[in-house]
N, C-alpha and C positions, 0 to 999 in steps of 0.2 A: 163555343171553344174558348180555351185560354191558352195563352203562350207562356212556354217555360223556355228558360235558357240553360244550356250546358256547355260542354267544351266544344261541341260542333255547332253551336249557334242557337238560333231561336227554333222552337218547335210547338206545332199546335197540338193541344191535348184536349180531349172531351172535357167539357166544362164540370161535369158531376164526377169524373173518374177519380178515383182514390189513387191510381198510380200515376207516374209522371213522364217525363219526356225519354228517360231511358227505356221503360216499358213499351212506350208508344213506338219508338224507333224499332225494337225488336219485334213488336206486333206486326209492323209492316214489312219485315224483312223474313222473318222465319215462319213458313207455313208448310210444314213437311207431313206430319202424321195426321193432322186433324184432331189430335187428342191434347188436352191440357196436362199438366203435370199431376201426378197422382195425389189425392187429398192428404194421404199419409206423409208425403214428402213435403207439401206445404205446411203441414201441422208440424212437422220436424223443424222446419225453418223457423217458425214462429216461436217454438219452444227455445231455440238457440238465442233468438233475439231477446226473449224475455229473460233467460239466465243471464246473458251478456249485460243487459241493463242492471239487473241485481248487482252482479259482480263489480261492475264499473261504478255504481252508487256506493257500494260498500268500500271500495278502494278510494272514493273521493275524487273520482275523475269526472263523474257526471252527476249534475244536480238531482237530489232525490226527487224533486217534483217532476223533472223530465223523466226520470227512470220509472216513476209511477204511471205517468201517461203513456210510456212505451210499453210497460207490462201490461196495461189495461187493453191497448191496441193489439198486442199480441195474443192476448187471450182470444179477442174477437176473431182474429185470423185462425187461430188454432181450432175453434169451435166451428170453423166452416161456415161463418155467417157472412163472409166477405167475398162476393164473387170476383171482385176486381183482382184477387190474387190468383185467378185460373184463366188469365186472358192469353196467356202464351202457349205456344206449341211446345209438346214435351221433349222436342228435340230443337235445340237453338244453338246459341254460341257456345263455344268451348269454356270448360270450367264452371259451367252453370251461372256465368254472371248475370245473364237477363233475369232468370227467375230469382237469383238472389236480390237484385236491384228492385225488382217488382215488390218483393216482401219489404224491402227497406222502405221503397216509396209510399207503399199504403200504410205501413205502420207509422211512418213520419206524418202522414197527413191526417190519420185518425187521432193520433196523439195530439197534434197541433190544434185540432177541432175541439179536442178536450179541454185543451187550454185557452180556447178562445180565438185561436187562429184561422186562417183560411185556407183552402185546399190550393196546392201549388205555390205558396209562398215560403214554405219550409222554414218557418220561424215561429217559436224559438228551437223547433227541433229539426234538424236537417237529416235526410235519409243516409248521408256518408258521414258526417261528422259526429252524429249521435247515435242513430240507430246502429250504425256499423262500427261504432268505436272499438278500437283494438281488434278488428277483425278484417278478414279478406274473403272473397269467394272461395280462395284456395284451402282455406281450412273450415269455413263454414259448410260448404257444399258436402265434402266427404263426411263431415260429422253428421249433417242432416240425412245424409243417405244412410248411415249406418243406424241412426234412430228409427228411421222409415223401416229398415229392413227388420230390426228387433220387434217393432210393433206387427208387422205382417207375419213374420215367422211364428209368432205365438198363436196365431189363428190357424197356421198350417199344422203345427205340432198337435194342436188340440184336435184337428179333424184326423191327423194320423192316428192318435190315440183311439178315437171313436171307431175307425174302421179296424183296428187291431181287435178291439173288444167284439165287434161284429164277427169277425173271422172266428175268434175263440169260442163264441157261443156257437157257430156252425160246427166247429171241431168238436165240441162236447157232444152235440146232438148226433153227429154221424161217426162218432168214435169206434163203432163196432163194424162198420161197412168195409170190408175188404175189396179192394179194387186191383185192377192190373197196373203195376208200375210200368213205366214206360221209358227207355232210353234210346236216342237217336230215332225217336218215333216208332220203335220197335218194342214187342212184348219183353219184359225184363223180369222182375220179381214182384210178389204182392206187396202191397202197402195199404193201409187203411186211409178213408177219407178224414178221419181225425188227424192223422199224421199229416196229410197233405195240406188241410186248412190251418194246422197249427204251423206248419212250416212257412205258409203265406203269412200268418199272423206275426211271426218272429221277424220275418223280413221287414214287415211293416214297422215293427218296434225298433229294429235296428235303424232303419232309416230315420226314424223319429230322433234317435239319440245322435246320430250323425248331425242331424240339422241343429240340435241342441248344442253339440260340441262346436259347430262352425260359428254359432252366434256368440260365443265366449270372447272371441277376437274382435267383434263388433263392438263390445264394451269398452274397447281402447280406442280412445278418440284424440284427434290432433287439434281441437280448437286452441287457439292461442299461438299457433304457429305462423299466423297471418300469411304473407305473400309466398315466401319460400321456405317456411318452417323455422325462421330464425326469430321470429316474434315481434319483428319490427313494428313500432306503433302501439303496441300493447304494454299495458302495465306489467311489471316484473312478477307481480303475484296474480295476474288476471287469469293465467291458465289454471292454476289449481283452485281458485275461486269459481270460475265459470263452470268447470266440471263438477265441483261439489254442488252448485245450484242446479245444474242439469240433471244430476243424480236424483235429486229430490223431486224435480218436476216429472220425470219418466218412471219414477219409482223402481229404478234398477241401479246397481252399484256400477257406475262408470269410472274409469280411471284414465289419467292422462297418459298419453303415448310416451315411451322412453325417449324417442326421437321424432319431433314433429316434422324434420326435414323429411323422414322416411314417409310418414302418413300423407304428405303433400303431393308425392308422385307415385307411391306404392298403393295399388287397390288390391293387394292379395287378400285381404280379410273378406272383401266383398266377393272377390273371386272364389274363395273357399266356399262362401255361403251358397253361391251359384252353384258350384260343384256338388254340394251337398244335395240341392234341388234335383240336379240331374240325376243323382243315384237314387232318389225317390222315384223320379220318372221311369227310369229304366227298370226297377222291380216292380212297379206298378203295372207298366206296359206288359211285362212278362206274365203278370197274374192275369190281366186282361186277355192276352193271347191264349192262356190255358184254359180260361172261362170259355173262350169261343170254341176251341178244340173240343173240349170235353162236352160242350152242348150242342156239338155239330149232329147233323141229322135231320129229322128225327128218325129216319129208318135206315139210311146208308152211311150214317157217321158214327161217331162214338156213342152219343146219345145217353151219356152217363148222367148228365146234368140237365134240368131245366131251369132257364132264366126267366125272370118276370117279363111278360109281354107289354112293351110300352108304346107299340105303334104297329101298323101293318108293315110287312117287309118288302113288299115288292109293287112296282106299279103295273106289272104284267102277270105275275103268278098269284093267282087268288089263294089265299090262306096261308101264304108264306110268312114266316115270322123270323126276323134277323136278330142275332145279338147286338142290338143297337147301341146299348149303354157302353159295354166294353169296347166297342169299336171308336165311340166318340171319346172315351177317356184315353184309349191309345193315342188318337191324334192329339189330344191335349198333352199328353207326355212328350210326344216327338216335338211338338212346339216348343215345350220347355227345354228340351235339349237344344233345339236352335237358339232359344235365347241364351243358354249357356255359352254357346260357341261365340256368339256375338259379344258377350261380356269378356270372354278370354281375349279375343281380339282387342277390344277396347283396353283391358288392363294391360296388354302388352304394348301399348301406344305411348306410354309415359316417355317424355323427353326432358332431359336435363333435371331441372327442379320441379316439374308439375306434369301430372297427367290431365289433359284437358278433355278427355272422353267421358267425363263424368256424367253429364245429362243421358247419354246412352245407357250406361250402366245403371243409373237410377231408373230408367223408364223400363227396361227389360228386366231388371230384377223385380220390379213392383209387378209387371204384367205376369212373370214367372210365377211369383208367390200367389197372386190372386187366382190365376188359371188353374194352378196345381191345387189349391185349397177347394175350388169349386168342383174340379174333377174328382176329388177324393169323396167329396160330398155326395156327388151324383153316384158314383160308384157304390157307395155304402147304402144309400137310401133307396135307389132304384134298381138295384142288382143283388149285392151280395145279401142283404136282409130278406130277400125274397128267394134265394137259391133253394132248389130241391134236388135232392140225389134220388135217380130213377133206381131203386134199389133191385128191382127184379132184372133190369137190363145189365146192371153191374154184376149180379150173381151169374147170369148166364155168359157173360165175357169171361169171368173167373172160370167158370166150370168148363167152358169150350177152349180154354187156352193152356199152354204148357209153362206159365209162369211159376208154377211150384217145383219145377224140375231142379232148380239150383239148390234147394234144400237138401236133395239126396247126395249132392257132389260130395261133401265132407265123408259120407259112408261108402259110396261106390267109386269115388274118384271122378275127375273130370272127364276121362276119356270115355269110360263106361256110360256115364250119364249122357254124354253128348250123343253116343249112338242110340240110346233109348229115346232121345228127342228126335232124332232123325227118324227112327223107325214110327214113331207116333205120328209125326207129320206125313209120312209116306203112306201109312195104312188108315189115317183118319180116326184112329182110336185115341182114347185118353191116355195121358202118361201113366196114370195109375194102372190102367188095364194092361199096358205093355210091361210094365215092371212086374206086375202080379203074374201075367201070363209066362214070363221067363224065369218064374221062381226065384227072383232075386231078393225080394222082401215080401213077407205075408201080409195079408190084407190088415191085420190089427195093427202091425208095427207101421205099416205104411200110413195108415190113419193117424197114428201119433206123431209121426215125423213129418207129415205134410198138413198138419191141421192149420187151417188159414190164419188164425190169430197167433198161433205160435211162431209162425215163420215171417210175421212182420216186425221182428226185432231181432236182438242178439240171442244166441243159444248156445250152451254147452254141447259140444259133442259127446255122445256116449261112446266112449272109446272101447268099451267091452263089446257093445253091439257092433261097431264097426269091425272088430276082428271076427265075430261071429259071421257077419255077412260076407266078408271077403275069403272066409274059408269054406264057403259052400260050393259044391260042385257047380252050381248054376253061375256063380260068380267067375269061376276058372273058365268055364266055356265061354263066357261073355268076353273075358280077357283074352282067350285064345283065338276068338274069331276076329279080333281086330287087325 
């Protein structure tokens, strides 16, 4: 063990540890989740430190030799090769000060070793005076969370695009299959599976676009605001310079916040990102619910779809197969909604010049992004890409239903059509048979008006035909009987 001194006194630290007394105290105090901070968050902190060292060197407030050593150390941390930056619990003290100091201490020790110094001596490079020059946990942490979110949302959006493409391929393959459309879980009007799957694909596309829109605000960062957004201890040109350096490092155009006072206490852009994830989760959960309903059966349910079989479905019922993948993805989606609620509460907890709940926001946002990305990949590869439409079953449901009746309403009127539906239900005959038997529409015209593919989209009403039909004795008798 080695002994380091800080403002609280002497502290024993493992001899080979790259972290220092601040991190050691936090390790001993905070043991909540059993998870370390997300690697993307640690990587983001390291990039901020590298950019800050470059900016401070360019501004003449940090020796270039020290800056180069800090940059090299930050590169090693960002590459994930230093386990000593992942020793803290993901939930710790407010404002992320422990993880921030963990990164500062590790980078300082690595940089000092590069310059011939020893671990724990912090000379010539000190974690506060040099690695953290012109910075505070209160501007570094919100900036790092934004960079983390930008990295992880890129993977999510890519997975959303893949799911959309898989659904569109399914829509093309099944574009001619007419099925019963249902509202309120009751038979409604015809729709094609091409339209259903295209609708799902469009929802996924719009969800991806919403995530893209939410990430725009994440590119506005408050680094340089230091403790309360006023920039105290930072060089006057540090903010613009460090943002420029960070933009180069992350390969995205970042911009300085108009008000760094605001970015110190407001987590609204992170909340908006989380809300966009909730929107994805809600729509995907609905698609999973539909997959489960449409695949229900196989004999006493809808039975319209067959899903890939990934495991036996029951510990007691032999041969039973469950929609396991949609069920698992639904659970993941509901968990994402839970993370969003926690993030909303944390975002509302800002007080005066600071919101200290950033560790919770960072943790739950990372968990939500990774969980949702994995869930989308699972849904696509283990379910959507193997979905089959049971065409014979769908055709039987269409033929045995009254879903085509609405197409006659523009010609016979709502009331007459409703009476015909009631008669068909009561007699057990098909809707077409009832209409033909009443002499309201001849079979040839009925075939044209109720063509399954024609009535799955907008139609012009044949006004002349409507006049002829409503002028017949059969129609007048139907009206008189009501």
